[in-house]
N, C-alpha and C positions, 0 to 999 in steps of 0.2 A: 457499393449498393448491392443488395441481395437480388439475385435473379434465379429464374428457373426456366427450363425448357421442357415442354410436354408435347406428346402427340395430340393432335386435334381430334375432336369427337363431335358427333352430332350434337347440336346446341351451341357450337362455337362459330357457326356461320356468320352471324351478325358482327362478331368481333373481327373475324378474318376480313370481312367486306369493309368494315370501317378502317382498319389499318391499311388495307390495300388502296382504297380510294383516297384517303388522306395522304398517303405516301406519294401517290401519283400526282395529286394536286401540288404538292411541294416540290417533288423531284422533276416533273415533266412540264412545268408551266412555261419554260422557255424552249421546250423541245417540240411539243405538240401544239397544233393550232387550237384556239379556244373552243371551237365546236367539237373537235375530236376529244379534247380533254373532258369537256362536259359530258359527252356521250359515254366515255370510258370510266367516269367516276360516279356513276349512278349507284348508290349504295344498295337499292332494292334489287337491281340486276346482279350485282356482285354477290349479294346474299343468296339469291336463288341459285347462282352458279355453284357457290360453295356447298349449299345444301345438297344439290344434285351429286357433286363429287363425293360428299360424305355418305349420302344414302347408298350410292352405288359402289362405295369403297374403291374409288379411283385415285391412285397416287398416294403420296405420303406427305401429310401436312404437319407443321409444327408451330407452336406458339411460345414465344419467349415473353416472360413477365418480369418486370423490374419492380421490386418492392410490392409484388402482388398485382401490379397493374399491367394489362396487356400492352406490349410495345412493338414486337417484331413477329413477322410470319415468314414461313418458307414452305415451298411445295416442290416435290420432285417426283419423277416417274421414269419409266423407260422412255427413251427418246421418241419423239414423234417424227423424226427425220428418217426417211426410207433408206438413205445412203449412209447412215451412221449406226447400223445395227450393232448391238452390244454396248452402246453408250447409255448411261443414265442422263436425264435432262433435268437441270435445275430450272424449273419453270418460273419460279419467282422467289425473291427474298425482298421483303419490304419492311420498313420500320417507320415509326412516327418521328417527325422532324425534331421534336423536343429532346431526343436522346441521341441524335446523330453524333458521330465522332467520339463516342464514349466506349467503344469496344464491343457493344452488344451484337452488332451485325457479325463481327468476327467470331464471337462465341456461337452464334447460330450457324454460321458457315461451317465451323469445325464440327459441330454436332451432326449437321446434315451430311457432310462428306464422310464422317465416321459411319453413319447409317447406310450410305450408298455403298461403301466398301464392304460393310457387313452383309449387305444384300447380294454380294458377289460381283459387283461391277468393278472394272479396273480403269474405266474412262467415264468422264462426265463432260457434258457440253451445256451451253446456255446461249441465249440470244440477248443482245443489249443494243439500245439505240446508239448509233455511232457518236452522236453528239453528247451522250451522257458520260461526260468525262469523270464525274465523281464516282459513278458505278464502275467504270472501266478501271480506274485506279484501284478500287477495292478488289475487283476480281484479279487484277494483275498482282496485287499484294498477296493474294492467296494462291498464286502459282498458275493461274489461267493465262493462256496465250491465244491470240487470234488465229483462227484456222484458215482464213482467206475466204470463207463462205460468206455470202451476203444474201439476205432474203430478196428474191427478185420482185421487182415492181411494187415495193413497199416504200412508202414515205411517211415519216422520216426513215432513213436507211437503218436496218438492223444488221449487225454483224455477229458472227458466231465466235465464241470463245470455247476452248476445250482444255482439259487437264487430265493427265494420267495420274491415277491414284496409287 
């Protein structure tokens, strides 16, 4: 199938929000409690968040389309972790369930890691729910390893992965 990856722009916020919230519904239904999942998958709030990020030019967002149809998003920026200065942070990578396990997430990951390297970073980190074994296998297949860091006082537990580029 034909695919393309492009940088996101103002006007893409509703598409970004839709993909993120649908991905969360499919991927986290057995990880998050129903109230938390409902609160975190409100399309209008996600749309507002992406509009703000785009208007303020915060971070680097990408949209992958399959046969012209939006399918996968990713976002990265400098890490938000005070003790990981010099790292980039992969803030999210989400795709719609109908195309899972077809290689599009890997294509997006490759493009994002290339751009992170081109921006001058030699290390990247991310947070993932400990119970999200599907995502953890994906990250490990792309060379990420656990750092031993855990987000304190967060349930479900989030663990840190990192990778040297």
